[in-house]
C-alpha positions as CSV (number, residue, x, y, z in Angstrom):
1,M,216.0,-22.6,98.2
2,N,212.4,-22.7,99.9
3,I,211.4,-26.5,100.4
4,T,207.6,-25.7,101.6
5,D,206.3,-27.4,104.2
6,A,204.0,-29.2,102.1
7,Q,207.2,-30.6,100.6
8,K,208.5,-32.0,103.7
9,Q,205.5,-33.7,104.7
10,Q,205.0,-35.6,101.3
11,F,208.6,-36.8,102.3
12,Q,207.4,-37.7,105.5
13,E,204.0,-39.4,104.2
14,E,204.9,-40.5,100.8
15,G,208.7,-41.1,100.9
16,Y,209.4,-38.4,98.3
17,F,209.1,-34.8,97.0
18,I,210.0,-33.2,93.5
19,L,211.8,-29.9,93.1
20,E,211.5,-28.5,89.6
21,S,214.5,-26.4,87.5
22,V,216.4,-26.3,90.7
23,I,219.7,-27.0,89.7
24,P,221.4,-23.6,88.8
25,E,222.7,-23.8,84.9
26,P,226.4,-23.3,85.9
27,L,226.0,-27.0,88.1
28,L,223.9,-28.3,85.6
29,E,226.4,-28.3,82.6
30,L,229.3,-29.1,85.1
31,L,226.9,-32.6,85.8
32,R,226.3,-33.0,82.3
33,G,230.0,-32.3,81.0
34,E,231.6,-34.9,82.7
35,C,228.6,-37.6,81.9
36,G,230.3,-38.2,78.7
37,T,233.8,-38.8,80.0
38,F,232.6,-41.7,82.8
39,I,230.2,-43.6,80.0
40,N,233.3,-43.6,77.5
41,Q,235.2,-45.0,80.3
42,A,232.6,-47.9,81.3
43,D,232.3,-48.4,77.5
44,A,236.5,-48.9,77.2
45,E,236.2,-51.4,80.0
46,M,233.5,-53.3,78.8
47,E,235.9,-53.8,75.2
48,R,238.7,-54.6,77.6
49,Q,237.1,-57.3,79.1
50,D,235.3,-58.4,76.1
51,T,232.0,-58.2,77.5
52,E,228.4,-56.4,76.7
53,V,227.6,-56.5,80.4
54,L,229.8,-55.4,83.5
55,G,227.5,-55.4,86.5
56,L,224.5,-53.5,86.1
57,N,226.2,-51.6,82.8
58,H,225.0,-52.8,79.5
59,R,226.5,-51.6,76.4
60,G,225.2,-48.8,74.6
61,K,221.6,-49.6,76.6
62,R,222.4,-48.7,80.0
63,Y,225.2,-47.3,82.4
64,F,225.5,-46.8,86.7
65,V,228.9,-45.2,87.0
66,S,229.6,-44.5,90.5
67,N,231.9,-42.8,92.9
68,C,233.1,-40.4,90.1
69,F,234.1,-37.8,92.4
70,R,236.8,-39.5,93.5
71,Q,238.1,-39.4,90.2
72,Q,236.9,-35.6,89.1
73,P,236.7,-33.5,91.9
74,K,235.0,-30.7,90.2
75,L,231.3,-32.9,90.9
76,R,232.2,-31.7,94.8
77,E,230.7,-28.3,93.7
78,F,227.8,-29.7,93.3
79,L,227.3,-32.4,95.8
80,F,228.7,-30.2,98.6
81,S,226.5,-26.9,97.5
82,D,224.3,-24.8,99.5
83,L,221.4,-26.5,97.1
84,M,222.1,-29.9,98.4
85,A,222.5,-28.9,102.2
86,D,218.8,-27.5,101.7
87,V,217.5,-30.1,100.3
88,C,219.2,-32.6,103.0
89,R,217.9,-30.2,105.7
90,A,214.6,-31.0,104.6
91,T,214.8,-34.4,104.7
92,L,217.5,-36.0,107.0
93,G,217.9,-33.2,109.4
94,D,220.5,-31.7,110.5
95,T,223.2,-34.7,110.1
96,A,224.4,-35.8,106.7
97,Y,226.8,-37.6,104.9
98,L,227.8,-37.8,101.4
99,F,227.0,-41.7,101.1
100,W,227.5,-42.6,97.1
101,E,227.1,-40.7,93.8
102,Q,226.6,-41.8,90.2
103,Y,225.4,-41.2,87.0
104,V,222.5,-43.3,85.4
105,V,222.3,-42.9,81.6
106,K,219.9,-44.7,79.2
107,G,221.0,-45.3,75.5
108,A,219.2,-43.9,72.5
109,E,216.4,-46.3,71.4
110,E,216.9,-49.3,73.2
111,G,218.0,-47.6,77.2
112,M,216.9,-50.7,78.9
113,K,214.3,-50.1,81.7
114,F,215.3,-50.7,85.8
115,S,213.1,-52.8,88.2
116,W,210.9,-51.9,90.7
117,H,213.3,-51.8,94.1
118,Q,214.5,-49.5,97.0
119,D,217.8,-48.2,97.0
120,S,218.0,-49.8,100.4
121,G,217.7,-53.1,98.6
122,Y,220.9,-52.9,97.1
123,V,222.4,-52.3,101.0
124,G,221.5,-55.8,101.6
125,Y,220.1,-55.7,105.6
126,P,217.6,-54.0,107.1
127,D,218.9,-52.4,110.2
128,H,220.3,-49.3,108.9
129,K,218.5,-45.5,108.9
130,P,216.9,-45.0,105.5
131,Y,218.7,-42.8,103.2
132,L,218.5,-39.7,100.8
133,T,218.4,-40.4,97.2
134,C,218.6,-37.1,95.0
135,W,217.7,-38.3,91.3
136,C,219.0,-35.3,89.1
137,A,217.4,-34.8,85.5
138,L,220.1,-33.5,83.4
139,D,218.0,-33.9,80.3
140,D,213.8,-33.2,79.5
141,M,212.4,-36.1,81.4
142,S,209.2,-38.3,80.0
143,E,207.8,-41.4,80.0
144,E,209.5,-42.0,76.4
145,N,212.7,-41.2,77.2
146,G,212.3,-43.8,80.8
147,T,211.9,-41.4,83.3
148,V,211.7,-42.6,87.1
149,Y,208.4,-43.7,88.4
150,V,208.3,-43.3,92.7
151,M,205.8,-45.4,94.1
152,P,204.6,-43.3,97.2
153,F,203.6,-45.5,100.3
154,S,200.0,-45.1,100.4
155,H,199.8,-47.1,97.3
156,I,201.3,-50.2,98.5
157,G,201.3,-49.7,102.0
158,V,205.1,-50.3,102.4
159,R,207.6,-48.0,103.9
160,S,210.6,-50.3,105.1
161,W,213.3,-52.3,104.0
162,V,212.3,-55.4,102.1
163,K,214.2,-58.5,100.6
164,H,215.5,-58.1,97.2
165,I,215.7,-60.9,94.9
166,R,218.3,-60.7,91.7
167,D,217.5,-60.8,88.2
168,E,219.9,-62.9,86.3
169,E,219.2,-61.7,82.8
170,S,219.9,-58.0,84.2
171,N,221.8,-58.5,87.5
172,D,219.1,-55.8,88.8
173,M,217.7,-56.1,92.4
174,V,213.9,-56.3,92.3
175,G,211.8,-55.8,95.4
176,Y,207.8,-55.3,94.1
177,F,206.1,-57.6,91.8
178,G,202.2,-56.1,91.9
179,P,200.2,-54.3,89.8
180,E,200.7,-51.0,90.7
181,K,202.3,-48.1,88.5
182,G,203.7,-45.7,90.5
183,V,204.0,-42.0,89.6
184,P,205.9,-40.9,86.3
185,A,208.6,-38.0,87.2
186,I,207.2,-36.2,84.1
187,V,210.3,-32.7,84.7
188,P,212.3,-30.5,83.0
189,A,216.2,-30.7,83.1
190,G,217.8,-29.3,86.1
191,S,215.0,-30.9,88.3
192,I,215.6,-32.9,91.3
193,V,213.1,-36.2,93.1
194,A,214.0,-36.6,96.4
195,F,213.2,-39.8,97.7
196,T,214.1,-41.9,101.1
197,S,216.1,-45.1,100.1
198,V,213.2,-47.1,101.2
199,N,210.7,-45.7,98.6
200,F,209.9,-48.2,95.5
201,H,211.1,-47.0,92.2
202,C,211.8,-47.9,88.8
203,S,212.7,-46.5,85.6
204,G,211.3,-47.3,81.8
205,T,212.8,-47.8,78.8
206,N,214.2,-45.1,76.7
207,Y,212.3,-45.3,73.0
208,T,214.0,-41.7,72.3
209,N,216.9,-40.6,69.5
210,N,218.9,-39.3,72.6
211,L,220.5,-40.3,75.7
212,R,218.4,-39.9,78.5
213,R,220.7,-38.9,81.7
214,A,220.3,-38.8,85.0
215,Y,222.8,-38.2,88.2
216,L,222.2,-39.5,91.7
217,A,223.3,-38.0,95.0
218,Q,223.0,-40.0,97.9
219,Y,223.0,-39.1,101.8
220,S,222.7,-40.6,104.8
221,A,222.4,-39.2,108.6
222,E,224.9,-41.7,109.9
223,P,227.3,-43.5,108.3
224,L,226.6,-46.3,106.8
225,L,228.6,-49.8,107.5
226,S,228.9,-53.2,105.7
227,H,227.2,-56.1,106.9
228,D,229.6,-57.2,109.3
229,G,230.0,-53.6,110.8
230,S,233.4,-53.7,110.0
231,R,233.9,-50.8,107.2
232,L,232.3,-48.2,105.3
233,W,229.6,-49.7,102.6
234,G,230.0,-46.6,101.0
235,N,231.3,-43.0,101.6
236,A,230.8,-40.8,105.0
237,E,231.8,-37.3,103.7
238,P,230.2,-34.9,106.3
239,L,228.3,-32.5,105.1
240,L,226.0,-31.5,107.8
241,K,226.4,-31.1,111.3
242,D,224.2,-29.5,113.6
243,G,222.3,-27.9,110.6
244,K,225.6,-25.8,109.7
245,S,227.8,-26.8,106.6
246,V,231.0,-28.7,107.7
247,V,232.4,-29.2,104.2
248,G,236.1,-30.2,104.4
249,E,236.2,-32.1,107.7
250,P,237.3,-35.6,107.9
251,P,235.4,-38.7,108.0
252,P,234.3,-39.8,111.2
253,E,236.1,-42.7,112.7
254,I,234.3,-46.0,111.9
255,T,233.2,-48.1,114.9
256,S,231.1,-51.3,114.3
257,R,227.5,-51.6,114.5
258,F,228.0,-54.5,116.9
259,D,230.5,-52.9,119.6
């Protein structure tokens, strides 16, 4: 895929770029097809625990279902595709690991907003290299159905980790409370919004009659470890080494950050 020098420069200067309609139809249908299965599982777990809220999940309103590829290996076809390798080369460089993945779904008519945050704010400590989030639109996205808003670095002058606080009502981690509104990603299904993990972003409420579905694929330039340095924070499955695909190679041995 041809990612332009201008897009690469925008990522470095503003923290994001947008690739419209780049996910091939078979991969897009794969992502959509598995989405419903995992949302049903989330509903079943909340019913089992007799609760309407489980972590960031709010039944019928908002879902965050992560590490689905461990249960459904077919998702690896997308996560380790040439497309995602190209995006990683353009943003992270010649070394990339799959760090995390999850579905983010907003329910019809009452799908909840998601507060301003950096993805690194959920890691919870500052001394890690920023990683890459690829926010993949599974539906046509609009302000009405709660698309993602990205905050260019130049709008607020922040391009490093910021301590977040937890919203007790929604369980969101929140890192920005200012007046800036950011840039809405008004994109067709199959588009990718690529942004760094220290880029502030949020999403609005879904006021439409349909689900608003997105899939997040996140990659890091090095294995990310827990705060105490003793274990992986998420995953560290190799995608690129020296710019070439190393899909299928075992994860690296973990050495504490404090060794």
